[in-house]
N, C-alpha and C positions, 0 to 999 in steps of 0.2 A: 687692963693689961697695958694699955698705952701709958697710964699713970706710973705703973711700975717701971716701964722702960724709961720714961722721962726722969724718974727718981734715981735710976741707977747712975753710976759715975759717968759712963759713956753717954747716956741720955742727957745728963746735965751739960756735958761738954758740947753736944750737938745743939741743945737748946740755947746755950750761951752764944755759940757761933751763929746760929740762925738769927738771934735778936740783934747781933751786930751788923747784919746785912742791911743794905738799903731796901726801901719798900719795893722797888722794881726787881731787885734780886730775890727778895722774899716771894714775890709773885712768880718769878721764873722758877724758883724751887718748887712752889706749889704745883705749877703746871707740869714740871718734870715728874713730880710725885704722882700726879693724876695719870700721866702718860704711862708710867711704870706699872701702876695698878691696872690700867686697861690692858697693857701687854701681858701682864701676869694672868688676868682673867681669861684672855683669849688663849694663851698657850697652855694653861692648866685645866681650864674647864671646857671651852668651846671646841677647840681643835680635837682633843681626845674624843669628845662626844660625837663629833662629825665622823671620825675614823670608825668608831663603833657602829654608827649608823650605816656607813658605806659598806662595812663588812657584813652587817646583817642583811642589807639589801642585796649584795653579791651572793650571799648564801641562799637567800630566798629565790633569786633568779636561777641559781644552779639547781635547787630542788624543784622548781617549776619546770625546768628543762628536763630533768630526770623523770619527773612524773609524766610529762608529755611523751618522752621516749618509751617509758614503760607501758603507757596506754596504747601507743602505736604497736608495740611488739605484742602486747596482750591481745589486741584485735587480730593480729596476724596468726597468733597461736590458736585463738578460739576459732578463727576461720579454718585453720588446718584441722582442728579437732572436730569440726562440724561436718567435714566431708565423710559421707557414709557410703562405702562401696556396696555394690549389690552382691558381693561375695559373702558366703557364710565364714565365720571365723575358723581359721584352722585350729587344729587340736594341739599345736606345738605349745609347750610349756612357756608361760609369759616371761619367766626369768631367763630361760635359754634364748628365747626370741630377742629380748631386749639386749642381752650381752653380745650375741652374735651379730645383730644388726648394728649395734654401736661400733663394733670393730670394723664393719664394712664401711661405715661413714667416718672412720678415723677419729672416733670420740673415745675419750678415756673416762670411764665411769669411776668415780672415787668411792662410792658406797651404794650398796643395794640393800633394801630391807623388804623382804616379802611379807605381805600381810593378807590375810584371808583371800579377798578377790581383787587385790590390787598390789602394786609394787612401788615402793618409794625409791627414787633415783637421785643421786647427787652427782652433779658435774661441776667441777671447779676449774676456773680459768680455761673455759672452753669456747670455741668459735660459735658465736650465736647463730650465724647463718647455716652452718653445717647441722647444728642442733635442730633448727627449724625444718630442714630437708629431711632429717632423720625422723622427726615426729610426723611429718607429712607421709613418709613412706610407711611408718607403723600404722597410721590411721587408714590409708588407702589400701594397703596390701594385706594387713593383718587385723583390721578393725580394733586397734588399740587406741583408746581415747586418753587425752590428758584430762584428768579429773581435777587436779590442782597444779598450779605453777607459781614458783617464786623466782624472780629474775633479779639479779644485782649486777648492774653494769659496772665494769671495771674502768675507772677513770684513766688509769695509767696505760691501759691497753685497749685501744679502739677496736670494736668488733668482738671483744671478749667479754664473758660474763660468768658469774657463778649462778648455776641453775639448779633448783630443786623441783622435782616433779613427783606427782602421784599418777601412775599409769594404771589403767584398768581395761579389761576387754569389754567391747560393745556387744552384748549378747541379746539386745532387744530385738524382737521380731516384729 
């Protein structure tokens, strides 16, 4: 490729001009060329790879913090779900109980899906702390357990989350 460049009309002019330079000027041109190659390698290869590495590290840190937050909240939810009152479960319908109590806690349920002995509940952009208090109320007062929980923290709204739950009655004696 370099031979093709040197054989082109422009390449021949550059080669002729270079050969007319003094040896110290030729040496300076070689140093300048080496410097330009180093700058090119740094700006085209090294700096972009450093940016990609930093972005990956930042994303990893963010995901690690999210995992820590989710584990912390998971523990809080499981502790809430493990509280077993000495009361017998009341006979109120689970669907009715969940919808009425959610209104008391000013929670907006986006979707409910009754299934055999449990209820799937979707809460979107909801206050996480209110939801925990609501779940604690359901567990202590009505023996409703959280069988499954999926929590997605909303980055743009602190304290808010998208929450999907599977709730069921604790009927163990």
